[in-house]
C-alpha positions in Angstrom: 0.0 0.0 0.0 1.5 3.3 -1.1 0.8 6.9 -1.9 2.7 6.7 -5.2 5.8 8.7 -6.2 7.5 5.3 -6.0 11.2 4.8 -5.3 13.4 1.8 -4.8 12.2 1.3 -1.3 8.7 0.6 -2.5 9.9 -1.6 -5.3 12.0 -3.7 -2.8 8.8 -4.5 -0.9 7.2 -5.7 -4.1 10.2 -7.9 -4.9 10.2 -9.3 -1.4 6.6 -10.5 -1.7 6.7 -11.5 -5.4 8.4 -14.9 -4.8 5.9 -15.9 -2.1 2.5 -15.0 -3.4 0.2 -16.1 -6.2 -1.0 -12.6 -7.0 0.7 -9.3 -6.1 -1.5 -6.2 -5.7 -0.2 -2.7 -5.2 -2.4 0.2 -4.2 -1.7 3.9 -4.8 -3.9 6.5 -3.0 -2.9 9.9 -1.8 -5.0 9.9 1.4 -6.3 13.3 2.4 -7.2 12.0 5.9 -3.5 11.8 6.9 -2.5 15.3 6.0 -3.0 18.0 8.6 -1.8 20.7 6.2 -3.8 21.2 2.9 -0.7 22.6 1.3 1.3 19.5 2.1 -1.5 17.4 0.5 -1.5 19.6 -2.6 2.2 19.4 -3.2 2.6 15.7 -2.6 4.2 14.3 -5.8 1.8 12.4 -8.1 3.5 10.3 -10.8 0.9 7.6 -11.6 2.0 6.9 -15.2 5.6 6.3 -14.1 4.5 4.3 -11.1 2.4 2.0 -13.3 5.5 1.2 -15.4 7.9 0.5 -12.5 5.3 -1.7 -10.7 4.8 -3.8 -13.8 8.6 -4.2 -14.1 8.8 -5.8 -10.7 5.9 -8.2 -11.3 2.9 -6.5 -9.8 -0.2 -8.2 -11.2 -2.8 -5.6 -10.2 -2.6 -1.9 -9.5 -5.6 -0.5 -7.5 -5.4 3.4 -7.7 -8.8 4.7 -6.6 -9.8 8.3 -6.6 -11.2 10.0 -3.4 -14.8 9.5 -4.5 -14.2 5.7 -4.6 -12.5 5.6 -1.3 -14.8 8.0 0.5 -18.1 8.2 -1.6 -19.9 10.3 1.0 -16.9 12.6 1.7 -14.8 12.4 4.8 -15.9 9.3 6.7 -17.9 9.8 9.9 -16.6 6.6 11.5 -12.8 6.3 11.5 -10.1 4.1 13.2 -8.3 5.6 16.2 -4.6 5.0 16.7 -5.1 5.5 20.5 -1.9 6.5 22.3 0.1 5.5 19.2 -1.3 8.5 17.5 -0.3 10.9 20.3 3.5 10.5 20.4 6.4 11.3 18.1 4.9 11.8 14.6 1.4 11.7 16.1 2.3 14.6 18.4 3.8 16.6 15.5 0.9 15.7 13.1 -2.4 15.4 15.1 -4.8 12.9 13.5 -2.2 11.6 11.1 -2.2 8.0 12.3 -6.0 7.9 12.6 -6.0 8.8 8.9 -3.4 6.2 8.1 -5.3 3.4 9.9 -8.6 4.4 8.4 -7.3 4.2 4.9 -5.4 1.0 5.5 -8.4 -0.7 7.0 -10.5 0.4 4.1 -8.0 -0.8 1.5 -7.8 -4.1 3.4 -11.5 -4.6 3.0 -11.4 -3.6 -0.7 -8.5 -5.8 -1.7 -8.8 -8.7 0.9 -5.1 -9.5 1.1 -3.7 -12.6 2.8 -0.4 -10.8 3.5 0.6 -7.1 3.4 4.1 -5.6 3.5 5.1 -2.2 4.8 8.5 -0.5 5.0 10.4 -0.2 8.2 11.4 3.4 7.5 7.9 4.5 8.8 8.5 2.6 12.1 5.6 4.2 14.0 3.2 3.6 11.1 4.2 -0.1 11.0 3.7 -0.5 14.8 0.3 1.1 14.5 -0.8 -1.1 11.6 0.3 -4.2 13.4 -1.6 -3.2 16.5 -4.7 -2.4 14.5 -4.6 -5.8 12.8 -4.1 -7.6 16.1 -6.7 -5.6 18.1 -9.4 -5.6 15.4 -8.7 -9.2 14.2 -8.0 -8.5 10.6 -7.3 -11.8 8.7 -4.0 -10.5 7.2 -0.4 -11.2 8.0 1.8 -8.0 8.3 5.4 -8.3 7.2 8.0 -5.6 6.9 10.8 -4.7 4.6 14.1 -3.0 5.6 14.8 0.7 4.9 16.5 1.2 1.6 19.2 3.9 1.6 21.3 5.8 -0.9 25.0 4.9 -0.9 25.7 7.9 1.5 23.1 6.6 4.0 20.1 8.8 3.2 16.9 6.9 3.6 14.8 6.8 0.5 11.7 8.9 0.7 9.2 10.4 -1.7 9.8 13.7 0.1 13.5 13.7 -0.9 12.4 15.1 -4.3 11.7 18.4 -2.6 15.2 18.8 -1.2 17.7 21.1 -2.9 21.3 19.7 -3.2 22.3 21.7 -0.1 19.3 20.5 1.9 20.0 17.0 0.9 23.5 17.2 2.3 22.1 18.6 5.5 19.6 15.7 5.7 22.5 13.2 6.0 22.8 14.3 9.6 19.8 12.2 10.5 21.3 8.9 9.4 24.7 9.8 10.8 23.2 10.5 14.2 21.3 7.2 14.2 24.5 5.3 13.1 26.4 6.9 16.0 23.7 5.7 18.4 23.7 2.2 16.9 27.5 2.0 17.1 27.4 2.6 20.9 24.7 0.0 21.3 27.0 -2.5 19.6 29.7 -2.0 22.2 27.3 -2.4 25.1 26.3 1.2 26.0 22.9 1.8 27.6 20.1 3.8 26.1 21.1 7.2 27.5 24.7 6.8 26.4 23.7 5.8 22.9 21.4 8.8 22.5 24.0 11.1 23.9 26.4 9.8 21.3 23.8 10.4 18.6 23.2 14.0 19.8 26.9 14.7 19.8 27.0 13.7 16.1 24.4 16.4 15.5 26.3 19.1 17.5 28.1 20.6 14.5 25.4 20.0 12.0 23.5 23.0 10.6 20.6 23.8 8.4 17.9 21.7 10.1 15.7 21.8 13.1 15.7 18.6 15.3 12.3 17.5 16.6 13.4 14.4 18.4 16.0 11.7 18.7 14.7 8.9 20.9 14.8 5.2 21.6 11.4 3.5 21.4 10.1 0.0 22.1 9.5 -1.9 18.8 6.0 -3.1 19.8 4.6 0.1 21.4 6.4 3.1 20.0 6.9 4.3 23.6 10.2 5.7 24.7 12.3 3.4 26.8 14.3 4.4 29.9 18.0 4.2 30.6 17.6 0.9 32.5 15.9 -0.8 29.5 17.6 -3.9 27.9 16.7 -5.4 24.6 15.6 -4.4 21.1 15.0 -0.7 20.5 14.3 1.5 17.5 16.4 4.7 17.5 14.1 7.2 15.8 14.7 10.7 14.6 12.7 13.5 13.0 13.9 16.9 11.7 12.7 19.8 9.6 15.0 20.6 6.6 13.7 23.7 5.1 9.9 23.1 4.7 10.4 19.3 4.5 9.9 17.1 7.5 12.1 14.0 7.4 12.1 10.9 9.6 14.4 7.9 9.9 15.2 5.1 12.2 17.5 2.2 12.9 17.1 -0.9 15.0 19.6 -2.0 17.7 19.9 -4.1 20.8 21.0 -2.3 24.0 22.5 -3.6 27.1 23.6 -6.9 25.6 
């Protein structure tokens, strides 16, 4: 399930499933419910013709690309899916209602396409956690699998929003993955959560040209921040504003081992 403007990250998900399924379906829908800023919705890249071609090249059998009147025939739905506390932290705090919109459209598309298995990218870690929780809590008969974040050779996580970055902004955006890598490196040598995050923040100390929102360690099942005494798997997550573009990234690690 995508909003189009496809890149190699999306295509890697299709390739992952292609070998294991009888029929591979992709969806493209720019969902108005998950945008809190109308200008952000308006400028979101729409490249349907190109997307059709690349999906065919990786073996997608069916593309479902409905318009808003098909998805929401009576306008904005009255009944929606709530993300609960998952919609109030991190990206949910920065974009109120975003994850309610995500879960509402994903549940609707599940009903329309009836998949046995659905794959989502790990780059949107909080989204993946919320979808897995919705499927579990509401007993959707679908298996959720994930695909790893795909990066450029310099470490920048692929994102449809990268198209909006100038060359100078793109260089600044590399600070996100560098900070995460620094935190993960300290986890590998046995540092606790606090020390890992401190190392990541030090990597940002000399960086310029962006506004950091958060750099945190969260539990991979709940998206809640973990304390310094925590031991086990974590997701180091970061969000920052580069110009007018909000970028997110994350990396997995095990702390306290």
